[in-house]
KOLFI-467587 format. One line per field, with one value per residue (C-alpha): x, y negated, z negated; residue in one letter. Coordinates in steps of 0.001 Angstrom, whole numbers, plus 524288, in hexadecimal, padded with zeros to 5 digits. Each point is the difference from the previous one (the first is absolute). Layout:
// residues N
x = c(X ...)
y = c(Y ...)
z = c(Z ...)
r = c(A ...)
This chain:
// residues 622
x = c(865D6 7F2FE 7F46D 7F1A6 7F7A2 7F31E 7F8AA 804BE 7FBC3 7F3ED 7F503 7FD41 7F1BF 80453 8031C 7F15D 7FC20 80237 7FDB9 7F7B9 7FD26 8031A 7F672 7FC9B 8067E 7FC14 8014B 807D8 7F922 7F17F 80115 7F7EB 8029E 80354 80147 80E20 801A4 80ED1 8020E 7FE8F 7F5AA 7F492 8075A 804C1 7F222 7FB70 80A76 7FD34 7F148 7FF58 80CB4 80441 80A1C 80712 7FEEA 80695 80AD7 80144 80184 80A24 80793 80044 804F2 80DF2 805AE 7FA2B 803E0 80E20 80408 7F997 8080B 80D76 80062 80EDB 8023F 7F4C0 8012A 8046A 80DF6 801C0 7F49A 80186 7F789 7FB8C 7FB69 7F922 7F8E6 7F575 7FCF4 7FE43 7F728 7F7DB 7FE3E 7FBBC 7F68A 7FA51 7FE66 7F932 7F75A 7FC64 7FCE7 7F724 7F944 7FD9A 7F9F3 7F7DA 7FB23 7FBD9 7F872 7F96F 7FC83 7F925 7F88E 7FBE8 7FA62 7F8DC 7FA3D 7FB23 7F9D4 7FA80 7FA99 7FC9A 807FE 801AF 80CAD 802BA 801A4 80EC5 7FE90 7F7A2 807AA 7F9F4 8036F 80DC5 80205 7FAC6 8093F 80B48 7FD47 80025 80C49 8075F 808D6 7F4CC 7FCD4 7F20F 7FEAA 7F947 7F284 8065A 808D4 7F46C 7F75D 80A7C 808E4 7FBFF 7F186 8021C 80B17 7F78A 7F4AF 8089C 804F6 7F221 7FBB4 80B38 7FC69 7F197 80306 80870 7F4F8 7F64A 8092E 7FEA8 7F11F 7F709 7F2F5 7FD6B 7F31B 7FE4E 7F75D 7FE37 7F7BE 7FFB0 7FFF2 8005F 80971 7FC83 8054D 7F5D0 80A63 7FCAF 808E0 7FF5E 80641 80395 80328 80526 7FCB7 80701 8043F 80E92 80766 7FF1A 7F128 7FF2F 7F5FB 8063B 7FBBC 8071A 7FBD1 80548 7FCCC 7F7CC 7FED1 7FA0B 7F44B 7FF8F 7F5F7 7F187 7FD18 7FABA 80189 809D9 80894 7FF65 803D8 80B38 80568 7FE8A 8067D 80B44 80211 7FF65 809C5 80907 80057 7FFC7 7F467 7F51A 800A9 7FFA2 7F37F 7F57F 7F5CC 7FD90 7F745 7F8FF 7F3E8 7F339 8024B 7FC88 80C22 808F0 7F9B2 7FFA8 80E6F 80399 7F6BE 7FDF8 80CD5 80A3C 7F8F2 802CC 7F7A8 7F924 7F9BF 7F811 8042E 7F756 8011F 7FA6D 7F4EE 7FCE3 7FFAF 7F66A 7F76E 7FF41 7FE57 7F54D 7F8FA 8002D 7FACB 7F4F4 7FC22 7F932 7FD4D 80E06 804F0 7F879 805F4 80D83 7FEAB 7FC2D 80C03 80869 7FA51 80378 80DE8 8018D 7FBA8 80A37 80AA0 7FD1C 7FDCB 80BB3 7F701 7F827 80C3E 80615 7F373 7FEEA 80E2D 7FD6A 7F451 807E5 80A79 7F5D0 7F983 80CE9 7FD17 80B28 80152 7FCAC 7FAD4 7F425 802E5 7FAA8 7FC22 804F9 7F936 80C9F 80696 7FCD9 7F7BB 8007B 7F129 80185 80AF8 7F803 7F40D 807F2 80743 7F347 7F95D 80BB6 7FF24 7F13B 7FCAD 80AE8 7FD3E 7F1BB 803D1 80975 7F5B9 7F619 809CB 80312 7F1A5 80064 7F4DD 7FA9C 80BE5 7FDAB 7FAE4 7F4F5 8012B 7F980 809E1 80B2F 7FA43 7FF9E 80E6D 8037C 7F8FA 806EF 80DBF 8019C 7FC56 80A0B 80A3D 80072 8037D 80A83 80622 7FF2E 806A1 80B2F 801D3 80086 808F2 80AE6 80BEA 808EB 7F65A 7FA19 7F319 7F9FC 7FD56 7F7BC 7F648 7F695 80078 7FDAC 7F4C5 7F9A6 802CC 7F964 7F404 7FF0E 801D2 7F51E 7F71F 8031E 7FCCC 7F2E1 7FD4B 802A7 7F61A 7F15F 7F858 7FD13 80E5F 803C5 7F68B 806D9 80D35 7FDA0 80E98 80207 7F782 80633 80DB1 7FC59 7FA7D 80C34 808E7 7F895 80054 80E7E 80584 7F6F3 80ACB 80BBD 8020E 800B2 80BA9 80B1C 80AD4 7F751 7FB02 80D65 80613 7F5E5 801F8 80EE1 7FF97 801C9 7F785 7F3F7 800CF 7F202 7F94C 7FB23 7F9B0 7F13B 7FF41 8068A 80025 8095B 8092F 7FFCC 802B9 80B9F 80566 7FF9C 80765 80A26 80191 801FA 80A87 80681 7FF3A 8072D 80A96 801A6 7FFE0 80AA3 807BF 7FED1 80450 80B9B 803B4 7FF2D 80A2E 80960 80B13 7FCA8 80709 80406 7F968 80733 7FE8F 7F52E 7F803 7F9DA 80D40 7FCC9 7F69A 80A5B 809FE 7F6D4 80252 7F4D8 7FBAC 7F424 7FFF8 7FE34 7F133 80095 80B24 7F895 7F43D 808A5 80702 7F31C 7FAB8 80C3B 7FE7F 7F261 8011C 7FA8C 7F295 7FF94 7F150 80121 80B3B 7F831 7F41E 80842 80719 7F352 7F99D 80B49 7FE69 7F18C 8030D 808E6 7F8CF 7FC43 80830 7FB35 7FAD3 80A31 80B44 807A1 7FC8A 80D0D 8076A 7F821 80351 80E56 8003C 7F7EB 80637 80810 7F369 7F911 80AC1 7F6E2 7F40E 80888 80495 7F1F7 7FC81 80AFA 7FAF2 7F20C 80199 80891 7F3FF 7FA7F 7F15E 8002A 806FA 80316 80EE8 7FF73 7F5EC 807B7 809A3 7F576 80031 80ECB 80071 7F706 80999 80B44 7FA20 7FC1E 80079 80E25 80370 7F6A3 80B0B 8058F 8041F 7F8D3 80C4D 80275 7F1E9 80230 80D1F 7FB68 7F36C 807A5 809E9 7F582 7F98A 80B90 80AF1 801C1)
y = c(C09AE 7FA8E 801D4 80003 7F684 80454 7F64B 8067D 80DA5 8059A 8030B 80EBB 7FDDB 7FE23 80E89 80227 7F3A1 7FA53 7F216 7FFAB 7F170 7F2F1 80291 80E6C 80C3C 80E32 80AE4 80B0A 809F0 7FD32 7F675 7F581 7F1DE 7F60F 7F15C 7FB79 7F373 7FED9 808C6 80E61 7FF1B 803CD 80B7D 80477 7FFBA 8083B 80A4F 8000E 80211 8086E 807B3 801E6 80A89 7F771 7F49D 807F4 8037F 7F1BD 7FC75 80A8B 7FA83 7F273 804BF 7FA6C 80A90 80B0A 7F9F4 7FD31 80AE7 80B13 7FC7B 7FFCE 7FF56 80082 7F419 7F7B1 801C3 7F48D 7FF34 80725 80968 80E55 8092D 80682 7F2EA 7FC9C 80D04 7FDDD 7F28B 8060A 80ABE 7F628 7F819 80C06 803B4 7F23E 80054 80D31 7FB3F 7F3EF 80879 808C1 7F445 7FA2C 80C96 80170 7F204 80240 80C2B 7F8D5 7F499 80978 8062A 7F273 7FCB5 80D0E 7FD51 7F29A 805CD 80C8F 7F9DB 7F2E2 7F8C2 7F140 7FBE1 7F760 80BF5 7FE6E 7F2F6 80539 7FFF0 80C79 80763 7FA52 8047F 80D7A 8018F 7FABD 80A44 80ACE 7FB79 7F407 80033 7FEAF 7F22E 7FE2A 7F97A 7F2E1 7FE35 7F8FE 80BA4 8093A 7F8C3 7FBC0 80BDA 80C64 80066 7FC93 809F0 80B0E 7FB7F 80012 80DA5 80541 7F91A 8067F 80D58 7FF05 7FA31 80BBF 80912 7F8EA 80090 80ECC 8000B 8000A 7FCD0 7F6A3 7FC95 7F334 7FC1A 7F194 7F6CF 7F1DB 7FC52 7F3A7 7FDA3 7F9E2 7F362 8011A 802B2 80920 80B84 80B1E 80D21 80A09 80E37 809F2 80E80 80A6F 80E31 80297 809AC 80A31 7FE44 7F823 7F517 7F323 7F206 7F32F 7F21F 7F7D7 7F235 7F74B 7F322 7F32F 7FBCA 7F13E 7FF1C 80322 80E78 80067 80BC6 7F89A 7FC4F 80DA1 80602 7F65D 80353 80EA2 7FF70 7F839 80A2C 80B3E 7F96E 7FD69 80E9F 80362 80950 7F972 80A34 80B2F 7FC38 80A45 7FA0E 7F53C 80284 7F430 7FC9A 7FCFB 7F141 7FA94 7F76B 80B82 80984 7F58D 7FCF8 80E45 803B0 7F389 7F8D3 80A9A 80A21 80ABB 80AE5 7FC52 8090D 7FA7F 803BA 80B9B 7FD54 7F264 80616 809BE 7F4D7 7F8A9 80C2D 80066 7F15D 7FEC3 80BED 7FA5E 7F2F4 806B2 80816 7F5A2 807DE 8046C 7F25D 7FABD 80A3D 7FD8E 7F15B 802F2 80881 7F582 7F5F8 808C7 801F9 7F159 7FD92 80965 7FA26 7F25F 80390 8038F 803A2 80976 8063C 801D8 805C5 809A6 80410 80257 80896 807A9 802CB 803E7 809A2 80573 7FAC1 7FB2E 7F146 7FAE4 7F300 7FECB 7FE2E 7F47A 80276 7F73E 800F7 7FF82 80A45 80D78 808CE 7F666 8013B 80EA8 7FE1C 7F5E8 808BE 80C1D 7F940 7FA0B 80D59 80584 7F50E 7FD59 80436 7F80C 7F473 7FFF0 800F1 7F4A2 7F778 802CB 7FCFA 7F2FF 7FC70 80181 809CD 7F91E 8046C 80E70 8087B 809D8 80ECA 800B0 7F66F 807C7 80C68 7F9A1 7FC4D 80E02 80500 7F6F6 80210 80D4C 7F96A 7F53E 809AC 80618 7F2CB 7FDC1 80D15 7FCFD 7F2C6 80609 80A74 7F61C 7F6B3 809C6 7F97C 80BD0 808C2 80061 7F971 7FC95 80E4D 800BE 7F57C 808AF 80B47 7F675 7F926 80D29 80430 7F3DF 801EE 80E64 7FCEF 7F5D9 809C6 80AC9 7F6FC 7FD18 80E7B 802A1 7F5DF 80018 7F4F6 7F8E9 7FEDB 7FBFC 7F485 7FB3D 7FF04 7FA6A 7FD03 80D74 7FCD3 7F2A3 805B8 80982 7F4EF 7F7AA 80B99 802C3 7F1BB 7FD94 80D42 803E5 7FEDC 803FF 80C92 7F827 7F7D6 80688 7FE46 804B3 80BBF 8035C 7FF4A 809C4 80935 7FF55 802DF 80ED3 8001F 7FADE 800C1 80078 804AE 7F316 7FAD1 7FF67 7FC93 80910 7F54C 7F80D 80BA6 8018F 7F18A 7FFF9 80C7E 7F9F6 7F3F2 80874 807E3 7F383 7FB7F 80D56 7FFDF 7F310 80565 80C30 7F7C6 7F720 80BD7 805F8 7F35A 7FEBB 80E28 7FE4D 7F556 807CF 8073C 80DFE 80ADB 80B8C 80C7F 80C92 80A96 80995 80A9B 7F5EA 7FEBA 80C4B 7F801 7F60E 80A5A 806AF 80D54 80984 803A8 80544 7F310 7F77B 7FECC 7FCE7 7F632 7F8CE 7FE2F 7FBC3 7F5EC 7FA99 7FEEE 7F904 7F5C7 7FC0D 7F2C3 7FF96 7F9B9 7F526 80194 80E91 7FE23 7F5E8 808DE 80B95 7F890 7FAC1 80D5A 80675 7F616 8030A 80E88 7FDFC 8031E 7F46E 7FE01 7FE20 7F275 7FEE6 8018E 7F4D9 7FEA1 7F97E 80BBC 80865 7F739 7FFE6 80EDD 80126 7F4D5 8091E 806DE 7F31D 7F6EE 7F553 801BC 7FEB9 7F2A0 7FBAB 804FB 7F7F6 7F3C4 80206 8060A 7F49A 7F709 7FDA8 7FF83 7F3AC 7F30F 80389 7FF9D 7F170 7FD1B 806D1 7F4D6 7F628 8030A 80080 7F316 7FA68 8044E 7FA53 7F2B2 7FD4E 7F37A 80282 801FD 7F683 7F913 80C8E 7FD77 8071B 806F0 80520 804D4 8078D 8059B 80445 80672 80657 805CB 8036F 808FC 8050A 80223 80E4D)
z = c(EE91D 8043F 7F702 8036C 7F823 7F9E4 8084D 80C91 7FC04 80699 7F667 7FE9F 803A6 80E25 80043 800F1 8073E 80D79 80478 80C68 800B8 7F9BF 7F4D2 801A3 7FA88 801DD 7F5F6 8062A 7F73D 80242 80B92 7F8EE 803F5 7F56F 7FFE3 7FE77 7F82B 8001F 7F40E 7FCAB 7F541 808AB 805B4 7F2B1 7FABF 80B81 7FDA9 7F15E 80161 80C3A 7FFA3 7F1C4 802EF 809DA 7F684 7F55A 8099C 80387 7F19C 7FE88 80B7C 7F9C8 7F2B8 7FF0B 7F787 807C6 80CF9 7FC55 7F6F9 80772 80BFC 7F9EC 7F12C 7FF67 80881 7FAC4 7F148 7F7C2 7FB07 7F33C 80220 802C0 807FD 7F376 7FAB0 80CCB 801C3 7F56A 805B1 80D69 7FAD2 7F869 80C67 80792 7F525 7FFC7 80EC9 7FF8D 7F4EB 807D3 80BC7 7F7C0 7F9DD 80D65 80517 7F3A9 800F9 80E09 7FBE1 7F4C5 808D4 80942 7F4BB 7FB7B 80D6C 80069 7F293 80452 80C3A 7FA3C 7F396 80652 7F5F7 80170 8066B 7F44F 7F754 80123 7F8DF 7F4CF 7F34A 7FAD7 80C5F 7FFF0 7F1EC 80357 80B9C 7F804 7F5AE 80A3A 806F5 7FAF5 80BFE 809A2 8042D 8049E 80D55 8001D 805B2 80B65 802DC 7FE75 809C6 809B2 8005A 7F8D2 80393 80E76 80112 7FAE0 8088E 80C22 7FCE8 7FE8F 80C79 80742 7FA71 8038C 80D5C 80303 7FBE6 808A5 80BB0 80061 7FF13 80BD3 7F96B 7F4C6 7F978 7F8AF 7F4B2 7FD43 7F7F3 7FB95 7F1AB 7F7D8 7F4D7 7F2F8 80581 80AFE 80A38 80B3C 80327 809C0 7FCFB 80A63 7FD01 809DB 7FFE2 807E2 80007 7FF9D 8088B 7F52B 7FF50 7F36B 7FF78 7FC36 7FDCB 7FE26 7FD39 80B30 7FBDC 7F762 8073A 7FBC3 8083E 800A2 80B06 7FFE4 7FFF1 80DD0 808DC 80862 7F46A 7FA21 80D06 80150 7F292 801F1 80D54 7FA52 7F547 809C3 8090E 7F497 7FD5D 80E92 7FE9C 807DB 80AD4 7F61A 7F8EB 801E6 7F702 7F5ED 7F439 7FA4B 7F84B 806E6 800AE 80D6C 8010B 7FD11 80987 80A99 7FDE9 80224 80AF7 807D1 7FE3D 7FDAE 80878 7F62B 7FA6D 7F36D 7F615 7F4AF 7F253 7FC7A 7F16D 8029D 807BA 7F526 7F650 808BA 80097 7F125 7FDFF 80A44 7FA8C 7F245 804D0 80747 7F412 7F7D6 7F394 7FF35 80319 7F43C 7F710 8059E 7FD5B 7F1E4 7FE0E 80628 7F694 7F47B 804FF 8020D 7F1F9 7FAA0 8089A 7FABA 7F1BB 7F7C5 7F4C3 8086B 805B0 7F28C 7FA8C 80B41 7FE03 7F16E 80303 80A1C 7F5D3 7F5C4 8094F 8053D 80D8B 808B3 7FE95 80D83 804BC 808B1 80E76 807B6 80E0D 80AD9 80D19 807C1 7F784 80533 7F757 7F4B8 7FE2B 7FE58 7F61E 7F87F 7FF0A 7FCC4 7F4D2 7FB0A 7FF52 7F89B 7F5E0 8008D 7F221 7F9C4 808E7 7FBF4 7F199 8016A 806B3 7F54D 7F52B 80694 801DD 80ECE 80109 80BFE 807B3 7FD6F 80B13 7FE7D 7FFFC 80D66 80579 7FA19 805BD 80D79 7FEE5 7FC66 80C1D 8099E 7FAAA 806EA 80CD5 7FE69 7FB61 80D90 805DE 7F5D0 80362 80E8C 7FE52 7F84F 80A6F 80B01 7F89C 7FD9B 80620 800A7 8072E 80D8F 7FCB8 80D3A 8030A 7F3A5 8040D 80795 7F61D 7F4C7 806E3 80296 7F20B 7FA72 8087D 7FC5B 7F17D 80031 806BC 7F633 7F496 80649 801EF 7F1A0 7FB4D 80000 80638 7F33F 7FC47 80DAA 7FFC3 7F3AF 806E7 80D87 8006C 805FD 80BC2 80173 7FFC7 80AD0 80833 7FE52 80308 80C94 803E5 7FDA1 803F3 80B18 80A2D 7F7D1 807D6 80C91 7FB80 80752 7F5F2 7F4E4 8079B 80583 7F269 7FB1A 80B86 7FEE6 7F177 7FF29 7F3C0 8071C 80EF0 8057F 7F3A1 7F9FB 80C80 800E1 80E81 809DD 80A55 7F79C 7FF2E 80EC4 80253 7F6B7 805F3 80D8F 7FB6F 7F95A 80C76 807CC 7F69A 800CE 80EE9 8006A 7F73B 8085E 80C65 7FA83 7FBDF 80D9A 806B8 7F6DA 8027E 80EBF 7FFE1 7F7AB 806E6 802F7 7F8FD 808A7 7FBBE 7FD96 80A62 7FCA3 8064F 80929 806AA 807A0 8086F 803B9 802CE 8098C 7F9F4 7FFB5 7F26D 7F927 7F84D 80C23 7FE9B 7F191 8018E 80ABA 7F71A 7F496 80851 804F3 7F228 7FB1F 80AA1 7FB6D 7F971 7F23B 7FF97 7F59C 7FE7C 7FDA5 7F67F 7F847 7FF39 7FBCE 7F53C 7FA5F 80125 7F8D0 7F51D 7FE48 7FFD4 7F43B 7F332 7F78F 7F3C1 7F225 7FCA9 7F530 8099C 80625 80E77 80303 7FAAD 8095F 80B87 7FC4F 8003B 80C79 807B7 808C6 8041C 802E6 80512 80524 7F771 7F3D8 804B0 80224 7F269 7F9E8 806C0 7FB0F 7F282 7FBA6 8002B 7F247 7FDC4 7F7AB 7FE76 7F1E6 801DE 80315 7F58B 7F55B 800AF 7FC4F 7F17C 8001F 80715 7F5AD 7F59E 807CA 80306 7F1F4 7F83A 7FC6A 80E47 8065A 8073F 805C9 80E03 80ADE 804C6 7F23A 7FF0C 80C97 7FBCA 7F285 804C4 80B16 7F687 7F612 809E5 807D8 7F62C 7FCCB)
r = c(M A S T S K R S R K A P V W T Y M E K T G P D I T V C L I C K D S L K Y C G N T S N M T K H I R T R H P I E F A Q M Q E D T T P V A A S H M S D P E S E R L P G T S T A T L Q P T L M Q T I D R T Q S Y R N D S I K K N Q L D L L L V K M V A K D L Q P L S I T E D K G F K D F V Q G L N P R Y K L P S R R E L T R T L L P N M Y E Q E V A R I S K E L E N V E D I A L T T D I W T S R Q T Q G F I T V T A H F I S S D Y N I K S A V L E T A R M T K N H T A E N I A E D L T S I C N K W N I L S K I C C V I T D N A A N M T S A I K S H M K L R N I P C F A H T L N L V V Q D S L K N T K D L Q I V K D K V K Q I V T F F H H S V K A T D K L S Q L Q V Q H N V P V K K L I Q D V E T R W N S T Y H M L E R F V Q Q S N L V T T T L C L L G K N H L C I S N D E L S L I K K V I P L L E Y F D E A T K E L S A E K L T S L S K V I P I V R G L Q D S L Q M I D D D M D G L T L R N I P L S E E L K K Q M S R R F A T V E G I F L V G A A T I L D P R F K K L P F A D A S N I K A I E E R L K N I L R S K Y T N Y A S E S S T A P S V P S L P G P E S T I K S G K K S L W N S F D A K A E K T S Q I V S N P S A E A I M E L R R Y F E E P R V M R S E D P L S W W K K K A P L F P N L S K I A K G I L C V P A T S V P S E R L F S K A G E L I S Q R R S T L K E K N V N M I L F L N K N L K)
């Protein structure tokens, strides 16, 4: 009787693998290609990490006792052993196999949770090598073996990244219009990166955003190089033809890259513009600038003096005041001057006491200077509120730009009306803010996307506009867009096969029978033959929209469009393509602080591809 040697047996891993070349194998489960090195170790590792259930089955198939005795226990048992003696051994083997299968599945689940923790909390990849963390995990589950840093960076992290890329790519495939926000930032290691975030409205009218990529910029930040990198990222995601707008800061190289080189629409970040309004107004108000510099000097002193900070904290506790540090303003950080002055006024008495106790009387500000700060805080508070409104990532913010600009101008005017001339001369910041608002937002209503977003927001429509000519111009452009959609629809319909109509009253004309309905049927047939006029249809759809009552400002405009989409089949599509545009580049900039945490001293050697994967997962993982 011929016997088959162990060496001639085919390894179980080949059940899930197929050799397609001299050194290439393909996984039959996920279709991934693997390098074949003459042994099965690489393939086994792939099955173990990517397909734990199949791996457990493979282990079960290779168990000698299970394989032999489950087939024919009577014929395979050793001499002198009975079936009763063999049965416990068989059951133990099955139990061990099931336990191994469960452990394998559990390990895979824990590995995924580990990767999510690293991405969500921006933990260093070397955490799996930290003894304290190892001891902690061992205490939770002694049977779980932590993956090495190598396995984390080469297998687990890329696998999760690829899965999320596939999910987001599928979402973007079904979207017609995508808006991008982008900005360039510098890491603590003085390395330049560019981050790109996509914004779109899903088929069920939910606004969504996703970080697409954080790429290292090794070349000079010229308009040409920026455009090249952005184009490369867009092509990678296959969305270049879907981009309706790109939101950036006011930097000349960035705006030139979008407009001149990529030939795309560009809208400046309105939060940046508001910040410039405030900063320029403060610089042009000399008396206030002097007081601001004094406050900044005091804050700097407390930030550099441990003794002063401790003393202030003691006084706060003694007077039952919340223990809070003073805030330093940074010109590039929006509204930081307002936050600095507001916190200083809240703590002014205790700050003055602390300075006097420490012999720093020369730093104290006068009562008149403090009074001036108190008068300008309400002015700056309006701009802080406006910035927060425009920076909300989960809401349609572009439609709020015109209402907020008008609201700021009206608020500044109302403050002036409430003050007498003497008080007004003491706070010229009000006049300067109005001048800067007029200068920077004079043409905001004429920007088509901004105006169209306001008109297509059922909360606002035409109400916030100050100039009727801007409304008329935007209406005409919307009508033109609608006409093109109706024209395309008509041409598509004309090529479709005709559907025979059911016989009706009009059939009396064709039959030649006399009837009292002949005159009416002739008119009806003539009317039905009139081809629909795309221009008339566009005007009617837009007119019906304006006839709809405005909704409350607290309501979600996208919920309204979702409900009304059947009534406005083409206008709703246009609304989705415009209301997805954010008003600021905040979504890209929010990654800057996270990136700073990520590329820290402990992770200064983090590879660029890992920076991209971790920031991508940090934003996009649910």
